C-alpha positions as a printed NumPy array, in Angstrom:
array([[ -1.382, -15.594,  -3.448],
       [ -3.295, -16.036,  -6.685],
       [ -4.545, -12.437,  -6.811],
       [ -1.197, -10.642,  -6.646],
       [  1.735,  -9.755,  -4.448],
       [  0.729,  -9.448,  -0.783],
       [  2.862,  -7.534,   1.724],
       [  2.358,  -6.925,   5.442],
       [  3.437,  -3.672,   7.02 ],
       [  4.09 ,  -2.692,  10.624],
       [  2.014,  -0.1  ,  12.474],
       [  3.413,   2.063,  15.237],
       [  2.545,   0.329,  18.501],
       [  2.827,  -3.197,  17.129],
       [ -0.177,  -3.608,  14.826],
       [ -0.029,  -4.831,  11.239],
       [ -1.736,  -3.957,   7.98 ],
       [ -1.851,  -5.672,   4.598],
       [ -1.379,  -4.457,   1.036],
       [ -2.254,  -6.479,  -2.051],
       [ -0.695,  -5.334,  -5.325],
       [ -3.377,  -6.772,  -7.575],
       [ -2.525,  -8.93 , -10.58 ],
       [  1.273,  -8.743, -10.283],
       [  4.018, -10.88 ,  -8.79 ],
       [  6.731,  -8.201,  -9.127],
       [  6.58 ,  -4.406,  -8.92 ],
       [  7.687,  -2.521, -12.028],
       [  8.492,   1.206, -12.189],
       [  6.164,   3.329, -14.294],
       [  3.308,   0.807, -14.254],
       [  0.084,   1.757, -12.408],
       [ -0.881,  -0.984,  -9.954],
       [ -4.31 ,  -1.33 ,  -8.371],
       [ -3.613,  -1.829,  -4.682],
       [ -6.001,  -3.058,  -2.015],
       [ -5.415,  -2.316,   1.656],
       [ -6.694,  -3.712,   4.95 ],
       [ -5.844,  -1.301,   7.736],
       [ -7.243,  -0.171,  11.075],
       [ -7.51 ,   3.365,  12.354],
       [ -9.917,   6.243,  11.908],
       [-10.455,   8.776,   9.11 ],
       [ -9.331,   8.583,   5.502],
       [ -6.29 ,   6.556,   4.491],
       [ -3.303,   8.63 ,   3.378],
       [ -0.41 ,   7.083,   1.447],
       [  3.016,   8.554,   0.706],
       [  5.769,   6.815,  -1.29 ],
       [  9.356,   7.633,  -0.318],
       [ 11.882,   6.408,  -2.859],
       [ 15.5  ,   6.605,  -3.916],
       [ 17.208,   9.882,  -2.988],
       [ 14.243,  10.604,  -0.67 ],
       [ 11.908,  11.234,  -3.613],
       [  8.376,  11.772,  -2.254],
       [  5.196,  10.858,  -4.131],
       [  1.848,  11.64 ,  -2.516],
       [ -0.837,   9.192,  -3.616],
       [ -4.226,  10.646,  -4.537],
       [ -7.484,   8.859,  -5.313],
       [ -7.398,   6.613,  -2.223],
       [-10.933,   5.465,  -1.431],
       [-12.794,   2.828,   0.57 ],
       [-13.2  ,  -0.313,  -1.478],
       [-13.39 ,  -4.064,  -1.282],
       [-11.384,  -6.267,  -3.644],
       [-13.542,  -7.962,  -6.321],
       [-12.391, -11.331,  -4.937],
       [-12.119, -12.855,  -1.473],
       [ -9.27 , -11.229,   0.436],
       [-10.037, -11.452,   4.117],
       [ -7.564,  -9.699,   6.408],
       [ -8.04 ,  -7.617,   9.572],
       [ -8.859,  -3.938,   9.148],
       [-11.08 ,  -1.868,   6.919],
       [-10.796,  -2.23 ,   3.122],
       [ -9.374,   0.535,   0.933],
       [ -8.289,   0.806,  -2.69 ],
       [ -5.707,   2.942,  -4.482],
       [ -3.609,   3.024,  -7.61 ],
       [  0.14 ,   3.258,  -7.069],
       [  2.779,   4.106,  -9.65 ],
       [  6.399,   3.927,  -8.557],
       [  8.2  ,   6.424, -10.83 ],
       [ 11.611,   4.734, -10.765],
       [ 13.241,   1.445,  -9.758],
       [ 14.742,   1.005,  -6.317],
       [ 13.78 ,   0.461,  -2.712],
       [ 10.589,   2.324,  -1.739],
       [  9.055,   2.981,   1.669],
       [  5.256,   3.051,   1.595],
       [  4.04 ,   5.213,   4.497],
       [  0.358,   4.956,   5.497],
       [ -1.691,   6.925,   8.029],
       [ -5.29 ,   6.892,   9.262],
       [ -5.841,   9.55 ,  11.894],
       [ -3.332,   8.929,  14.691],
       [ -2.439,   5.408,  13.423],
       [  0.494,   5.148,  11.028],
       [  2.852,   2.539,   9.671],
       [  5.065,   1.519,   6.803],
       [  6.204,  -1.24 ,   4.543],
       [  9.205,  -1.516,   2.242],
       [  9.177,  -2.849,  -1.325],
       [ 11.741,  -3.328,  -4.076],
       [ 10.659,  -1.991,  -7.476],
       [ 12.335,  -3.16 , -10.678]])
């Protein structure tokens, strides 16, 4: 995708959601990345990063927002800024009310 690295995650119960790491084709530790989300559910979107050695990073500043370019996927649009503090395999856990899911990414 021309606008960045797109990843699909799995929701509990079989649904999917999408994340677009804007402007990058690889994820690099220590670099803030504007991330757009398309996800169903109700209430505010909550994001938690779980990394190497079970390191937990709670993401703040998550807000509704549409990408400044065409990115049409199912679900409501959200925006956040993610910074992975160290390289490794990271689980990105998302929740909106009773709906939750995850995706896995490798950070260099």
